[in-house]
C-alpha positions as CSV (number, residue, x, y, z in Angstrom):
1,M,-12.9,3.3,6.7
2,P,-12.8,6.6,4.2
3,I,-9.3,5.3,2.6
4,S,-9.3,2.0,0.9
5,Y,-6.2,0.1,0.2
6,S,-7.9,-2.5,-2.2
7,K,-6.2,-1.3,-5.2
8,L,-2.7,-1.6,-3.4
9,L,-3.5,-5.1,-2.3
10,K,-4.7,-6.3,-5.7
11,M,-1.4,-5.0,-7.1
12,F,0.7,-6.5,-4.5
13,D,-1.1,-9.9,-5.4
14,E,-1.0,-9.8,-9.0
15,R,2.8,-8.7,-9.0
16,G,3.3,-11.3,-6.0
17,I,4.4,-8.9,-3.7
18,N,4.6,-10.7,0.0
19,T,6.2,-9.6,3.4
20,Y,9.3,-11.5,2.0
21,T,9.7,-9.2,-0.8
22,I,9.0,-5.9,1.3
23,K,11.3,-7.0,4.1
24,K,14.2,-8.0,1.1
25,E,14.1,-5.0,-1.0
26,G,13.3,-2.6,2.2
27,I,10.4,-1.0,0.5
28,I,8.2,-0.1,3.5
29,G,8.3,-0.9,7.1
30,Q,6.6,-4.0,8.6
31,A,4.1,-1.5,10.6
32,S,3.0,0.3,7.3
33,W,2.8,-3.5,5.9
34,K,0.4,-4.3,8.5
35,K,-1.5,-0.9,8.4
36,I,-2.5,-1.4,5.0
37,H,-3.7,-4.7,5.5
38,E,-5.7,-3.9,8.4
39,G,-6.8,-0.5,6.9
40,G,-4.6,1.6,9.3
41,H,-3.6,5.0,8.4
42,I,-0.1,5.4,6.4
43,D,1.8,8.7,5.8
44,T,2.6,10.5,2.7
45,R,6.1,9.3,2.7
46,T,5.0,5.4,2.7
47,I,2.6,6.1,-0.2
48,E,5.7,7.8,-2.5
49,K,7.7,4.9,-1.7
50,L,5.2,2.5,-3.0
51,C,4.5,4.6,-5.9
52,K,8.1,4.7,-7.0
53,Y,8.6,1.0,-6.4
54,L,5.3,-0.1,-8.2
55,K,6.1,2.8,-10.9
56,C,2.3,4.1,-10.3
57,Q,0.5,7.2,-9.2
58,P,-1.2,7.6,-5.6
59,G,-5.0,7.2,-7.4
60,D,-3.6,4.0,-8.4
61,I,-3.2,2.3,-5.1
62,I,-5.4,4.1,-3.1
63,E,-9.0,5.7,-2.9
64,Y,-11.4,7.6,-0.9
65,V,-14.5,5.6,-0.1
66,E,-17.3,7.6,1.5
67,D,-18.7,6.6,5.0
68,E,-22.2,5.4,4.5
């Protein structure tokens, strides 16, 4: 998986953001939430929403990891 969401998941954990928070705040859809946790692909609109909510840059939440 070339794109890693480990930074984002760590940020969620540190800030106490969970499924309930995401749904209540309407930040991203459940499908995107699931894709992030399963290592799937999300689109740039989702990244934009997350960056706006978390007040960060894309590089703060995702990173490219070269396949071995």
